[in-house]
C-alpha positions in Angstrom: -21.0 9.4 -15.5 -18.0 8.3 -17.5 -14.8 6.9 -16.0 -12.7 10.1 -16.0 -15.5 12.1 -14.4 -15.9 9.4 -11.8 -12.2 9.5 -11.0 -12.5 13.2 -10.5 -15.6 12.8 -8.4 -13.9 10.2 -6.2 -11.0 12.7 -5.6 -8.4 10.7 -7.4 -7.0 13.2 -9.9 -4.7 15.9 -8.8 -2.8 17.1 -11.9 -2.8 16.4 -15.6 -0.8 17.6 -18.5 -3.6 17.7 -21.1 -7.0 17.1 -19.5 -9.0 17.2 -22.8 -6.8 14.5 -24.5 -6.6 12.4 -21.3 -10.4 12.5 -20.8 -10.9 11.4 -24.5 -8.5 8.5 -24.2 -9.7 7.3 -20.8 -13.5 7.6 -21.5 -13.1 5.8 -24.8 -11.0 2.9 -23.5 -8.0 4.0 -25.5 -5.6 4.5 -22.7 -2.6 2.2 -22.4 -1.3 3.3 -19.0 1.3 2.3 -16.6 2.0 2.5 -12.9 5.3 1.6 -11.4 6.0 -0.5 -8.3 9.4 -0.9 -6.8 9.9 -4.4 -5.4 11.3 -3.3 -2.0 9.5 -6.2 -0.2 7.9 -9.5 -1.0 4.4 -8.1 -0.5 2.4 -5.1 -1.6 1.0 -3.0 1.3 -2.0 -0.7 1.7 0.1 2.2 0.5 -0.2 0.5 -3.0 -3.9 0.1 -2.6 -5.0 3.3 -4.3 -2.9 2.5 -7.4 -4.3 -1.0 -7.6 -7.9 0.2 -7.3 -7.3 2.8 -10.0 -5.9 0.2 -12.4 -8.9 -2.0 -11.7 -11.4 0.9 -12.4 -9.7 1.9 -15.6 -9.5 -1.7 -16.9 -13.2 -2.2 -16.1 -13.8 0.8 -18.4 -11.9 -0.9 -21.3 -8.4 0.6 -20.8 -5.2 -1.5 -20.7 -3.0 -1.4 -17.6 0.7 -2.1 -17.5 2.1 -2.9 -14.1 5.8 -1.9 -14.3 7.9 -3.7 -11.8 11.1 -1.8 -11.0 13.5 -4.7 -11.1 16.1 -2.2 -12.5 15.2 1.0 -10.7 14.9 -1.0 -7.5 18.7 -1.4 -7.7 19.0 2.4 -7.5 16.2 3.6 -5.2 13.8 6.4 -5.5 14.9 9.4 -3.3 11.3 10.9 -3.3 10.1 11.5 0.2 13.1 9.7 1.7 15.6 11.0 4.3 18.3 8.4 3.6 19.5 6.1 0.9 17.6 2.9 0.3 19.2 -0.4 1.2 20.6 -2.3 -1.8 18.9 -5.6 -2.7 20.3 -8.6 -4.6 19.0 -9.5 -8.0 17.6 -12.7 -6.5 15.7 -10.9 -3.8 14.3 -8.4 -6.4 13.1 -11.3 -8.7 11.4 -13.1 -5.8 9.6 -9.9 -4.8 8.5 -9.3 -8.4 6.9 -12.8 -8.5 5.1 -12.2 -5.3 3.7 -8.9 -6.6 2.2 -10.5 -9.7 0.3 -13.0 -7.6 -1.2 -10.3 -5.4 -2.0 -8.0 -8.3 -3.9 -10.7 -10.0 -6.7 -10.2 -7.4 -7.2 -6.7 -8.8 -6.1 -6.9 -12.4 -7.1 -9.3 -15.2 -3.8 -10.3 -17.0 -5.5 -12.9 -19.2 -5.5 -12.7 -23.0 -3.3 -9.6 -23.0 -5.9 -7.4 -21.1 -3.1 -6.2 -18.9 0.7 -6.6 -18.9 3.3 -7.0 -16.2 6.7 -5.8 -17.3 10.0 -5.7 -15.5 12.2 -2.6 -16.4 15.2 -4.8 -15.7 14.6 -6.1 -19.2 16.1 -2.9 -20.6 17.8 -1.0 -17.8 20.3 -3.8 -17.0 21.3 -3.9 -20.7 22.0 -0.2 -21.1 25.5 0.9 -21.9 26.7 3.8 -19.8 28.0 5.9 -22.7 24.8 5.3 -24.6 22.7 6.5 -21.7 24.9 9.7 -21.4 24.6 10.4 -25.2 21.0 9.4 -25.9 19.2 10.1 -22.7 21.3 12.3 -20.5 21.6 14.9 -23.2 17.8 15.4 -22.9 17.9 16.5 -19.3 18.9 19.8 -17.7 20.7 19.4 -14.4 19.4 22.8 -13.3 15.8 21.7 -13.9 16.4 18.4 -12.1 17.8 20.1 -9.0 14.6 22.2 -8.8 12.5 19.1 -8.6 11.0 18.6 -5.1 12.1 15.0 -4.8 15.8 16.2 -5.0 15.4 19.4 -3.0 14.2 17.4 0.0 17.5 15.5 0.0 20.0 18.1 -0.9 20.7 19.2 2.7 21.3 15.7 4.0 23.1 14.4 0.9 21.9 13.0 -2.4 24.1 10.3 -4.0 24.9 10.4 -7.7 23.3 7.0 -7.8 19.9 8.3 -6.6 20.3 11.4 -8.8 19.9 9.1 -11.8 16.5 7.8 -10.7 14.6 10.5 -12.6 16.5 9.6 -15.8 15.8 5.9 -15.4 12.1 6.4 -14.7 11.8 8.7 -17.6 13.5 6.1 -19.8 10.9 3.6 -18.7 8.1 5.7 -20.1 10.0 6.1 -23.3 10.5 2.4 -23.7 6.9 1.6 -22.8 5.7 4.1 -25.3 8.0 2.7 -28.0 7.6 -1.0 -27.3 4.0 -1.3 -26.0 2.1 1.8 -27.2 1.8 3.1 -23.7 0.4 6.6 -24.0 -0.2 7.5 -20.3 1.4 7.2 -16.9 -0.1 7.5 -13.5 1.8 8.1 -10.2 1.6 9.8 -6.8 1.9 13.5 -6.4 5.4 13.0 -5.1 6.3 11.5 -8.6 5.2 14.5 -10.6 8.8 15.7 -11.5 9.8 12.2 -12.5 6.7 11.8 -14.7 7.1 15.1 -16.5 10.7 14.0 -17.2 9.3 10.9 -19.1 6.8 13.0 -21.1 9.6 15.5 -22.1 12.0 12.7 -23.0 9.5 11.2 -25.4 8.8 14.6 -27.0 12.5 15.4 -27.4 13.4 12.0 -28.8 10.3 11.5 -31.0 9.0 15.0 -31.7 6.4 17.4 -30.2 3.5 15.4 -31.7 4.5 12.3 -29.7 1.5 11.1 -27.6 2.4 10.9 -24.0 0.3 12.0 -21.0 0.8 12.2 -17.3 -1.6 12.1 -14.4 -1.0 12.1 -10.7 -3.2 10.7 -8.0 -4.3 13.1 -5.4 -3.5 11.2 -2.2 -1.0 8.5 -3.3 1.7 10.0 -1.0 -0.8 10.0 1.9 -1.7 6.5 0.8 1.8 5.4 1.4 1.5 6.6 5.0 -1.7 4.5 5.3 0.6 1.4 5.2 2.3 2.2 8.5 0.9 1.5 11.9 2.4 1.0 15.4 2.9 -2.7 14.5 4.6 -1.9 11.1 3.4 -2.1 7.6 -0.1 -3.4 6.7 0.6 -6.0 4.1 -1.7 -7.5 1.5 -0.1 -10.9 2.1 -2.3 -12.8 4.6 0.9 -14.4 6.0 2.2 -11.0 7.0 -1.1 -9.3 7.9 -4.0 -11.6 8.7 -7.4 -10.8 7.1 -8.6 -10.0 10.6 -5.8 -7.5 11.3 -6.4 -6.0 7.8 -10.1 -5.6 8.6 -9.3 -4.0 12.0 -6.9 -1.6 10.4 -9.6 -0.1 8.2 -12.2 -0.5 11.0 -10.1 1.9 13.0 -9.5 4.7 10.5 -10.1 8.2 11.8 -13.6 9.6 11.6 -12.4 12.4 9.3 -10.9 9.8 6.8 -13.6 7.1 6.6 -15.8 8.6 3.9 -12.8 9.8 2.0 -11.4 6.2 2.0 -14.8 4.8 1.0 -15.0 7.2 -1.9 -11.5 6.6 -3.1 -10.9 2.9 -2.4 -14.2 1.0 -2.6 -16.3 0.2 -5.7 -19.5 1.2 -4.0 -21.7 3.5 -6.2 -21.1 7.2 -5.7 -24.8 7.7 -5.1 -24.7 5.3 -2.2 -21.5 7.0 -0.8 -23.1 10.5 -1.2 -25.9 9.4 1.1 -23.3 8.7 3.8 -21.9 12.2 3.7 -24.4 13.3 6.3 -23.6 10.5 8.7 -22.2 11.3 12.1 -21.7 9.8 15.5 -22.5 6.1 15.7 -23.2 6.1 11.9 -19.5 6.7 11.3 -18.8 3.4 13.0 -21.2 1.7 10.5 -19.3 3.5 7.7 -16.0 2.1 9.1 -17.5 -1.4 9.1 -18.6 -1.0 5.5 -15.1 0.2 4.5 -13.3 -2.6 6.4 -15.6 -5.3 4.9 -15.4 -4.0 1.3 -11.6 -3.7 1.3 -11.0 -7.0 3.1 -13.3 -8.7 0.5 -11.4 -7.1 -2.3 -8.0 -8.3 -1.1 -8.8 -11.6 0.7 -12.2 -12.6 -0.7 -15.7 -12.5 0.7 -15.3 -15.6 3.0 -12.3 -14.1 4.8 -14.0 -10.7 5.1 -17.1 -12.3 6.7 -14.9 -14.2 9.2 -13.0 -11.0 10.1 -16.3 -9.1 10.5 -17.7 -11.8 12.8 -14.6 -11.8 15.0 -14.6 -8.0 15.2 -18.3 -8.0 16.3 -17.5 -10.5 19.0 -14.9 -8.1 20.4 -17.3 -5.2 20.5 -20.3 -6.9 21.9 -22.4 -7.2 18.8 -22.5 -11.0 18.6 -20.3 -13.3 16.6 -17.4 -15.5 17.8 -13.7 -15.3 18.4 -12.8 -18.2 16.1 -11.1 -16.0 13.5 -9.2 -13.7 15.8 -5.3 -13.9 15.6 -4.4 -16.6 18.1 -1.3 -17.4 20.1 -1.0 -21.0 21.3 0.9 -21.4 24.6 2.3 -24.8 25.5 2.6 -26.1 29.1 6.3 -25.7 28.7 5.8 -21.9 28.4 4.6 -21.8 32.0 6.8 -21.8 35.1 5.0 -22.7 38.3 1.7 -22.5 36.3 2.3 -18.9 35.3 3.9 -16.8 32.5 4.7 -13.1 32.5 2.5 -10.8 30.4 5.6 -9.4 28.7 6.8 -12.8 27.6 3.3 -13.5 26.2 3.4 -10.3 24.2 6.8 -11.3 22.8 5.5 -14.7 21.9 2.4 -13.2 20.2 4.7 -10.8 18.2 2.9 -7.6 19.3 6.1 -6.2 20.8 9.7 -6.4 19.7 11.4 -6.1 23.1 10.8 -6.4 26.8 11.6 -2.7 27.1 8.7 -1.9 24.7 6.4 -4.1 26.7 7.3 -2.4 29.9 6.7 1.0 28.4 3.3 0.0 27.1 2.2 -1.4 30.4 3.4 1.8 32.2 1.4 3.9 29.8 -1.7 1.8 30.3 -1.7 0.3 26.8 -2.1 -3.4 27.7 -5.3 -5.2 28.9 -6.2 -8.8 29.6 -9.9 -9.6 29.2 -10.7 -5.9 29.3 -8.8 -5.5 32.6 -5.9 -3.0 32.3 -2.4 -4.4 33.3 -0.8 -2.0 35.6 2.3 -3.9 36.8 5.0 -4.8 34.3 5.8 -7.9 36.4 2.2 -9.1 36.0 1.7 -12.8 35.1 -1.0 -14.9 33.5 -1.8 -18.1 35.3 -3.2 -21.4 34.0 -6.2 -20.8 36.1 -7.0 -17.7 34.0 -7.9 -20.0 31.1 -11.1 -21.4 32.7 -13.2 -20.3 29.8 -10.7 -21.6 27.3 -8.9 -18.4 26.3 -7.7 -15.0 27.4 -7.9 -11.9 25.2 -4.8 -9.8 25.2 -5.1 -6.3 23.9 -2.5 -3.8 22.9 -3.8 -0.2 22.7 -7.2 0.1 21.0 -6.6 -1.8 17.8 -4.5 -4.9 18.4 -6.2 -8.0 19.8 -4.8 -11.5 20.3 -6.5 -14.6 21.6 -4.4 -16.7 24.0 -5.0 -20.4 24.3 -3.2 -23.4 25.9 -2.7 -26.5 23.8 
């Protein structure tokens, strides 16, 4: 099976502008393709995971990835799928985030010897003259067509700023510059980016003629993938300082039964033949599939050693052997205790699993907090020094968040 057919079989391709040409380029390692990443934080999250895995697959098949960091478009903000305007960032913050992105992407993509490129669109967008943009780029766009785009229609009722209205033009100009300067002949993006991507293809054809080579592909579930990055605790980051390897493992270990095989197919590099055999799994076998998913993705992001540690800690929690050494841990000092006790809510705050005492009180009232598998029913409950006879206490929030408490 060639790479394009594999992408289709894994459920990654939703729409294409010219399937025959795209298949030819991709299968013969002739695609120079880009995917854009707006530097809105100093870490990538699991919502970027599908794009990173796709870039890795295509590079392994001989194609050349370009990771386009939106240092310029990041100053505008993409209105797609948003209900309000994005917070403005300083150039210094954007540059810092771009540097963090490259470090994380290097775990997926080989940037050595020109095998892949990382480019910042600030290199050209920040140098543009407004009148030149209006004359050379703006003249190629129909406002009527732009307003019909789904990314704008969603915002029209609540208000779309002129600043955000320019995002499609800027993104289209990116593809034009990448095509001109780097021979980029293909762009990938989520299904929510389809209008923006078509704008880039049309700009190239209008500026350079109908025979200009430019293709667009969208990923089937990239919009859903962005939702993957959100949990009750917040975003699931690829940076181990923000989301520990154990928490990352647990996130994937707890995906819904209906999603686990879909995630294995789309995100792991296990052979399709092996995944197809799992399609008949049900019941307890789905838990095994979740463990496979969690281990494979944690290994991909954090390395095999950290994946094994996370797996061991998880098995300890669920009674299948292992130890708790690698579980996220909160160290309490003797000064934290008053009369040899500390409130459960104060511990949850110190552990960072709630943001306020009000949130902690609601969790307890809803039965969402346990200590050593015993549900906490009183928001005024305390933990005593005597509770640490075995050396630790396991605090649990809901079904997915665990924290080991120890006294130094």
